[in-house]
N, C-alpha and C positions, 0 to 999 in steps of 0.2 A: 611950314613941317614939309610940303610936299616941293619945294625949291629946296629941300635936306634930302631929301629920295632923293631927286633928278642929279644934283650935284658928286652923291656917290655912287648914281648908276657910272655919269661922265668918267668916276674917278679911278671906278675899277675898269675901265675898259682901255684909259690910258695907263691906265699900268698891265692891265693883261694883252695891249697894242700897243706899244708907244711908238710906231715907227709908221703907225697909221697917222698921224698929225706933219710926220713930215712928209708923209707920200704925198698928202694936199695941198702943203705948201712950197715946198722944195722939191718934190719925186718928181713932180711934173713939168719942170728944166730943165731936168738933166738926158740924154741919149745913152743907149745903150742902158747895162746892168750897172745901178748904183746903190749904194744902201747908206742909212744916217751914219756914224760916228758912234763910237761907245763912249763919248761922254756926251752926246745928244741922246743914247737913247739911258742911260743913266738920268741924266737929266725931267727926261720924261716921266722913267719915276719915281724919282723925289716931287715934282710936282704932280704926281698921282698921287701921292702916299699923302702931301700936303691938304689936296682938294679933299681926302676923305677924311684929315681930319677936323677940317673944314663944315664938310655935307653933316658930318658925323655932331657934331656942334651946333649948328641949325637945328638941327633934328632935335635935339635935346632939349636947346630953347623951346622951341614949337609942342613940344610935350610938355614939358612946363609949364609953357603958357597956356594952353587947352586946363590945364590941370587947377593951376590957382582959378581958371575962368570958373572951373565949374564948384569947384569948394566952394 
């Protein structure tokens, strides 16, 4: 369940700041003011949405596992 929470937090960050990962992986390689493309930003937002779904699924499965162990 903690992994699901961590995944959701990371996914929310990626959705809100899609250019952060570009800055870390590609931005340092360029000189001057360079920005990621719209396709890259859209791709990162989509990946963030997918990660939110996966994190939510992991959290639900963790809750169900804990609930079934108690019952």
